[in-house]
C-alpha positions as CSV (number, residue, x, y, z in Angstrom):
1,M,18.2,11.1,11.0
2,F,19.8,9.9,14.2
3,E,19.9,13.5,15.6
4,M,16.1,13.8,14.9
5,D,15.5,10.3,16.4
6,G,17.4,11.2,19.6
7,T,15.3,14.3,20.2
8,G,12.1,12.6,19.4
9,L,11.4,14.6,16.2
10,Y,9.5,12.6,13.6
11,H,9.6,14.4,10.2
12,G,6.8,12.5,8.6
13,D,7.6,13.1,4.9
14,L,11.2,12.4,4.0
15,N,10.7,12.2,0.2
16,N,13.4,13.2,-2.2
17,G,11.7,16.6,-2.8
18,N,12.1,17.5,0.9
19,I,15.8,16.6,1.1
20,K,18.2,19.2,-0.4
21,T,22.0,19.4,-0.4
22,L,23.8,22.7,-0.6
23,P,27.0,23.1,-2.8
24,D,29.1,22.8,0.4
25,G,27.6,19.4,1.1
26,R,25.3,20.3,4.0
27,V,21.9,18.5,4.0
28,N,18.7,20.5,4.5
29,L,15.3,19.0,5.3
30,L,12.2,20.9,4.2
31,D,8.4,20.8,4.8
32,F,7.8,20.0,8.4
33,Q,4.0,20.1,8.2
34,F,3.7,16.5,9.4
35,T,6.4,16.7,12.0
36,H,5.6,15.9,15.6
37,Q,7.8,15.6,18.7
38,I,7.7,12.6,21.0
39,G,8.7,12.8,24.6
40,K,11.2,10.3,26.0
41,S,8.5,8.7,28.2
42,S,6.4,8.1,25.1
43,F,9.0,6.4,22.9
44,F,7.3,3.0,23.1
45,D,3.7,3.9,22.6
46,E,3.8,6.0,19.4
47,K,3.1,3.2,16.9
48,N,-0.2,4.8,15.7
49,K,1.4,8.1,14.7
50,S,4.7,6.8,13.4
51,T,3.4,3.4,11.9
52,L,6.0,1.5,14.0
53,P,5.6,-1.6,16.1
54,D,5.9,-0.9,19.8
55,F,9.3,-2.5,20.2
56,M,10.9,0.1,17.9
57,L,12.1,3.6,18.8
58,I,10.8,6.4,16.5
59,E,12.7,5.9,13.2
60,N,12.9,8.6,10.6
61,A,14.8,6.1,8.3
62,Q,11.6,4.2,7.8
63,M,9.9,7.2,6.3
64,F,12.9,7.8,4.1
65,E,12.7,4.2,2.9
66,Q,9.0,4.7,2.1
67,A,9.4,7.9,0.2
68,G,13.0,9.0,-0.6
69,L,15.0,5.8,-1.1
70,P,12.7,4.2,-3.7
71,Y,13.1,7.4,-5.9
72,Y,16.9,7.0,-5.9
73,L,16.9,3.3,-6.5
74,T,14.6,3.6,-9.5
75,K,16.2,6.7,-11.0
76,I,19.9,6.0,-10.4
77,G,20.6,4.2,-13.6
78,N,20.9,0.4,-14.1
79,K,20.2,-2.5,-11.7
80,S,23.9,-2.9,-10.8
81,Q,24.1,0.8,-9.8
82,A,20.9,0.5,-7.8
83,K,22.1,-2.5,-6.0
84,N,25.4,-0.9,-5.1
85,F,23.6,2.2,-4.0
86,L,21.4,0.1,-1.6
87,K,24.5,-1.7,-0.3
88,L,26.2,1.6,0.4
89,Y,23.1,2.9,2.1
90,L,22.8,-0.1,4.4
91,S,26.5,0.0,5.3
92,E,26.1,3.7,6.2
93,K,23.0,2.8,8.1
94,S,25.0,0.3,10.2
95,T,26.5,3.4,12.0
96,Y,23.1,4.9,12.5
97,H,21.8,1.7,14.2
98,Q,25.0,1.5,16.4
99,K,24.3,5.0,17.6
100,R,20.7,4.2,18.3
101,Y,21.8,1.1,20.2
102,E,24.1,3.1,22.3
103,Y,21.5,5.8,22.9
104,L,18.8,3.3,23.8
105,S,21.2,1.5,26.2
106,R,22.1,4.7,27.9
107,E,18.6,6.3,28.1
108,T,16.8,3.1,29.3
109,K,19.5,2.0,31.9
110,N,17.3,3.3,34.7
111,W,14.0,3.3,32.9
112,P,11.1,4.0,35.4
113,Y,8.4,2.3,33.4
114,S,8.4,-1.5,34.0
115,S,5.8,-2.1,31.3
116,D,8.3,-1.1,28.7
117,R,11.0,-3.5,29.6
118,A,10.0,-6.2,27.1
119,Q,9.9,-3.7,24.3
120,I,13.3,-2.2,25.4
121,K,14.9,-5.6,25.4
122,K,13.6,-6.4,21.9
123,S,14.6,-2.9,20.7
124,L,18.2,-3.4,22.0
125,E,18.5,-6.7,20.3
126,Y,17.1,-5.5,17.0
127,E,19.3,-2.3,16.9
128,K,22.5,-4.2,17.7
129,A,21.7,-6.9,15.1
130,R,21.0,-4.4,12.4
131,A,24.2,-2.5,13.2
132,E,26.1,-5.8,12.7
133,V,24.4,-7.3,9.6
134,F,24.5,-3.9,7.8
135,K,28.2,-3.4,8.1
136,N,28.8,-5.6,5.0
137,P,25.3,-6.6,3.9
138,S,25.0,-10.1,2.4
139,E,22.9,-11.0,-0.6
140,D,20.2,-12.3,1.8
141,V,20.1,-9.0,3.6
142,L,20.0,-7.0,0.4
143,K,17.1,-9.1,-0.9
144,L,15.1,-8.8,2.4
145,E,15.7,-5.1,2.7
146,T,14.6,-4.6,-0.9
147,K,11.4,-6.5,-0.3
148,K,10.8,-4.4,2.9
149,I,11.4,-1.1,1.0
150,Q,9.0,-2.5,-1.7
151,F,6.1,-2.9,0.6
152,L,6.8,0.4,2.5
153,N,6.7,2.3,-0.8
154,S,3.6,0.4,-2.0
155,F,1.9,1.4,1.2
156,R,2.8,5.0,0.6
157,E,1.6,4.9,-3.0
158,S,-1.7,3.3,-1.9
159,F,-2.2,5.8,0.9
160,R,-1.8,8.7,-1.6
161,R,-4.9,7.5,-3.4
162,I,-7.1,8.5,-0.5
163,D,-4.9,11.1,1.3
164,K,-6.9,14.2,1.9
165,N,-3.8,16.3,1.2
166,V,-3.4,15.0,-2.4
167,P,-5.3,17.0,-5.0
168,H,-6.9,15.4,-8.0
169,K,-6.4,11.9,-6.7
170,N,-8.2,8.8,-8.0
171,I,-9.8,6.9,-5.1
172,I,-11.3,4.1,-7.2
173,P,-8.3,1.7,-7.1
174,A,-7.5,2.5,-3.4
175,G,-8.6,-1.0,-2.2
176,T,-6.8,-2.9,-4.9
177,S,-3.7,-0.8,-4.3
178,Y,-3.7,-2.0,-0.7
179,L,-4.0,-5.5,-1.9
180,V,-0.8,-4.9,-3.8
181,T,0.8,-3.7,-0.5
182,L,-0.6,-6.7,1.4
183,S,0.8,-9.0,-1.2
184,A,4.2,-7.3,-1.0
185,I,4.2,-7.8,2.8
186,Q,3.4,-11.5,2.3
187,D,6.3,-11.8,-0.1
188,F,8.6,-10.1,2.5
189,R,7.3,-12.3,5.3
190,K,8.0,-15.4,3.2
191,E,11.6,-14.3,2.6
192,A,12.1,-13.6,6.3
193,A,10.7,-17.0,7.4
194,K,12.8,-18.8,4.8
195,Q,16.0,-17.1,5.9
196,Q,15.2,-17.7,9.5
197,R,15.0,-21.5,8.8
198,Q,18.4,-21.4,7.1
199,T,20.6,-19.3,9.3
200,S,22.5,-20.2,12.4
201,N,24.2,-16.7,12.8
202,P,23.1,-15.1,16.1
203,N,23.0,-11.6,14.6
204,M,21.0,-12.7,11.6
205,K,18.6,-14.5,13.9
206,A,18.1,-11.4,16.0
207,Y,17.7,-9.3,12.9
208,L,15.2,-11.7,11.4
209,N,13.3,-12.0,14.6
210,G,12.8,-8.2,14.5
211,L,11.8,-8.3,10.8
212,E,9.3,-11.1,11.4
213,K,7.5,-9.0,14.1
214,Y,7.8,-6.0,11.8
215,G,6.1,-7.9,9.0
216,D,3.3,-9.2,11.3
217,F,2.7,-5.6,12.5
218,W,2.3,-4.2,9.0
219,F,0.3,-7.2,7.8
220,E,-2.3,-6.7,10.5
221,K,-2.4,-3.0,9.8
222,I,-2.8,-3.2,6.0
223,E,-5.3,-6.1,6.1
224,D,-7.7,-3.8,8.0
225,W,-6.9,-0.7,5.8
226,S,-7.4,-2.7,2.6
227,N,-11.1,-3.4,3.4
228,N,-11.7,0.2,4.5
229,A,-10.1,1.6,1.4
230,F,-12.0,-0.7,-0.9
231,R,-15.4,0.4,0.5
232,Y,-14.5,4.1,0.5
233,P,-15.2,4.8,-3.2
234,L,-18.3,2.7,-3.1
235,R,-19.7,4.6,-0.2
236,H,-18.9,7.9,-2.1
237,A,-20.8,6.8,-5.2
238,N,-23.7,5.6,-3.1
239,G,-23.9,8.8,-1.0
240,N,-23.3,6.8,2.2
241,L,-20.4,8.8,3.7
242,A,-20.3,9.1,7.4
243,P,-21.2,12.5,9.0
244,W,-17.5,13.1,9.9
245,E,-16.3,12.6,6.3
246,K,-16.8,16.2,5.3
247,I,-14.7,16.2,2.1
248,R,-16.6,14.9,-0.9
249,Y,-14.7,13.3,-3.7
250,N,-15.5,14.7,-7.1
251,F,-15.7,11.8,-9.6
252,E,-16.2,14.4,-12.4
253,D,-13.0,16.3,-11.7
254,S,-11.7,17.2,-15.2
255,K,-8.1,16.9,-13.9
256,V,-8.5,13.2,-13.0
257,D,-8.9,10.3,-15.4
258,I,-10.9,8.0,-13.2
259,E,-10.3,5.1,-15.7
260,N,-6.6,5.4,-15.2
261,F,-6.0,3.2,-12.2
262,G,-2.3,3.9,-12.2
263,A,0.7,1.6,-12.1
264,M,2.7,1.0,-8.8
265,T,6.4,1.0,-8.6
266,N,8.1,-2.4,-9.1
267,L,11.1,-1.5,-6.9
268,A,12.4,-5.1,-6.4
269,N,12.8,-5.5,-10.2
270,S,14.7,-2.2,-10.3
271,V,17.3,-3.6,-8.0
272,D,17.6,-7.3,-9.0
273,D,15.3,-9.5,-11.2
274,S,15.6,-12.4,-8.8
275,Y,14.1,-10.2,-6.0
276,S,10.7,-10.3,-7.6
277,P,8.3,-12.9,-6.2
278,K,8.0,-16.4,-7.8
279,Y,4.4,-17.6,-8.1
280,T,2.9,-21.1,-8.0
281,K,-0.9,-20.7,-8.2
282,G,-3.5,-18.3,-9.3
283,F,-6.5,-16.3,-7.9
284,A,-9.8,-18.2,-7.9
285,F,-11.8,-15.1,-8.2
286,K,-14.2,-16.2,-10.9
287,T,-17.6,-17.3,-9.7
288,Q,-21.0,-17.8,-11.2
289,N,-22.3,-15.0,-9.0
290,V,-19.8,-12.5,-10.4
291,L,-20.6,-13.6,-14.0
292,D,-24.3,-13.2,-13.3
293,D,-23.7,-9.7,-11.9
294,I,-21.7,-8.7,-15.0
295,N,-24.3,-10.2,-17.4
296,G,-27.1,-8.6,-15.4
297,T,-25.4,-5.3,-15.8
298,C,-25.1,-5.7,-19.5
299,K,-28.8,-6.7,-19.8
300,E,-29.9,-3.6,-17.8
301,I,-27.7,-1.3,-19.9
302,N,-29.0,-2.8,-23.2
303,G,-32.6,-2.2,-22.0
304,I,-32.1,1.5,-21.6
305,S,-33.3,3.7,-24.4
306,S,-31.4,6.9,-25.0
307,S,-34.4,8.6,-26.6
308,G,-35.8,11.2,-24.3
309,L,-32.7,11.3,-22.0
310,S,-31.0,14.5,-21.3
311,L,-27.6,15.3,-22.8
312,K,-26.0,14.6,-19.4
313,A,-27.8,11.3,-19.0
314,R,-26.9,10.1,-22.5
315,K,-23.3,10.9,-21.8
316,A,-23.4,8.9,-18.6
317,L,-25.1,6.0,-20.4
318,N,-22.4,5.9,-23.1
319,E,-19.6,6.0,-20.5
320,L,-21.3,3.3,-18.5
321,N,-21.7,1.1,-21.6
322,S,-18.0,1.5,-22.5
323,T,-17.0,0.7,-18.9
324,Q,-19.2,-2.4,-18.8
325,N,-17.6,-3.7,-22.0
326,K,-14.2,-3.3,-20.5
327,L,-15.4,-5.1,-17.3
328,A,-16.6,-8.1,-19.3
329,N,-13.3,-8.2,-21.2
330,A,-11.3,-8.0,-18.0
331,Y,-13.3,-10.9,-16.5
332,N,-12.8,-13.0,-19.6
333,K,-9.0,-12.4,-19.5
334,D,-8.7,-13.2,-15.8
335,W,-7.7,-9.6,-14.9
336,A,-8.9,-9.8,-11.3
337,M,-7.7,-6.4,-10.2
338,D,-9.3,-4.7,-13.2
339,V,-12.6,-6.6,-12.5
340,I,-12.7,-5.0,-9.1
341,N,-11.8,-1.5,-10.3
342,L,-14.0,-1.5,-13.3
343,S,-16.9,-2.8,-11.2
344,I,-16.5,0.1,-8.9
345,L,-16.2,2.4,-11.9
346,C,-19.5,1.0,-13.2
347,V,-21.1,1.9,-9.9
348,V,-19.8,5.5,-10.3
349,R,-21.1,5.7,-13.9
350,A,-24.5,4.3,-13.0
351,A,-24.7,6.7,-10.1
352,Q,-24.1,9.6,-12.5
353,L,-26.8,8.2,-14.8
354,K,-29.2,7.8,-11.9
355,Q,-28.6,11.4,-10.9
356,A,-29.2,12.7,-14.4
357,S,-32.4,10.7,-14.9
358,T,-36.0,11.4,-13.9
359,P,-36.5,10.1,-10.3
360,Y,-38.1,6.6,-10.3
361,S,-38.2,6.4,-14.1
362,S,-37.2,3.1,-15.9
363,T,-33.7,4.5,-16.5
364,Y,-33.4,5.5,-12.8
365,R,-34.4,2.1,-11.7
366,A,-32.1,0.4,-14.2
367,A,-29.2,2.5,-12.9
368,D,-30.1,1.5,-9.4
369,N,-30.0,-2.2,-10.3
370,I,-26.6,-1.7,-12.1
371,M,-25.2,-0.1,-9.0
372,K,-26.3,-3.1,-6.9
373,N,-25.0,-5.7,-9.4
374,C,-21.6,-4.1,-9.8
375,S,-21.2,-3.4,-6.0
376,E,-21.8,-7.1,-5.4
377,A,-19.4,-8.2,-8.2
378,A,-16.7,-5.9,-6.8
379,E,-17.3,-7.1,-3.2
380,T,-17.3,-10.8,-4.2
381,C,-13.9,-10.5,-6.1
382,F,-12.3,-8.3,-3.5
383,E,-13.3,-10.4,-0.5
384,K,-12.1,-13.6,-2.4
385,M,-8.7,-12.0,-3.2
386,L,-8.3,-10.5,0.3
387,S,-9.0,-13.9,1.8
388,E,-6.5,-15.7,-0.5
389,I,-3.8,-13.2,0.0
390,S,-4.3,-13.2,3.8
391,S,-4.1,-17.0,3.9
392,D,-0.9,-16.9,1.8
393,N,1.2,-17.2,4.9
394,P,5.0,-17.5,5.1
395,N,4.8,-21.3,4.7
396,S,2.2,-21.6,1.9
397,P,2.5,-21.7,-1.9
398,T,2.6,-18.2,-3.4
399,L,-0.3,-16.8,-5.3
400,T,0.0,-15.6,-8.8
401,G,-1.8,-12.4,-9.7
402,Y,0.1,-9.9,-7.6
403,G,3.1,-10.1,-9.9
404,S,1.1,-8.1,-12.4
405,M,-0.9,-6.2,-9.7
406,G,1.4,-3.2,-10.2
407,N,-0.4,-2.5,-13.5
408,F,-3.9,-3.8,-12.3
409,S,-4.2,-6.1,-15.3
């Protein structure tokens, strides 16, 4: 990874399937379709391509920690083995960061771009600090690195739900998946802030300074992506895609169960039970408006007669009725994530019913009303949860809810 970093090669997909070892011990990397090369003069302005804050050099290890390392940590065996594996990885990574520190010191000694000096200074401090604290990682370092790997992997799993390169994906839970990621980032930021208040070690302070900036960078990025990802399936169902969005998602893909929102990996729990967040208060997502929207949807569905409907319309009506029942049940049980996802799914089912009905018939108009009601229910819940997670800053009480977000219920 250091050899690639030093030449400015960013692999872009270092998952376990793209890393192969030969019988003689040599490591081979495969699948370079996302690889790009960064010139030395551009090392500090590539954050959009490499998802790195501008004070960091290009770092292939971050991609490995998003995609490859979580696989090994969850498959290696028991929690003790996983923790020892992470400790071994970090101690080996100490050498990697020392090499990066020496490389950066050498390459930037006579750096011609004065605008990069602040980033260079921060990069040098961060690389040197990581080289030192990873030599024999403490429990605090292991906990913080696990939480970092957790949110990086959650980001990857969330992105895969809307990645145009992933076939047969389910985009409905994309927005709530990003809420999971955002929550994991908040948990990471809380831990970094807590350790910063408690340490007097200069290397730990420099390491934590870098991680605090790192968490801030990712928080701002995912906060924006969460909102966009949430509205993506709604716009698909309503036929409001932008002209540049040429790929149309097929909600009737037989290879996708659009009611299966999919679990997300609880990596922290795979390493140490105590690394999972502790919660002190719950989401206040229930409102009269949301309840009215759900009840209004039920009333509209019950008012539709199946007689005279086409076979396709009857099928869509039955699926819509089933989904609405699940939505009401999720609301009653305080399953905030499922309320959002099932509201979106109701929009999709109602859109299918509307398309299969005679234009401007009573069924057509009822389906249109259901789409509006459920869109509003989803938006009210999502915006409430996004607001509460966003305000859950490093010094505030921690929200409940995202402990079970991994299963969306």
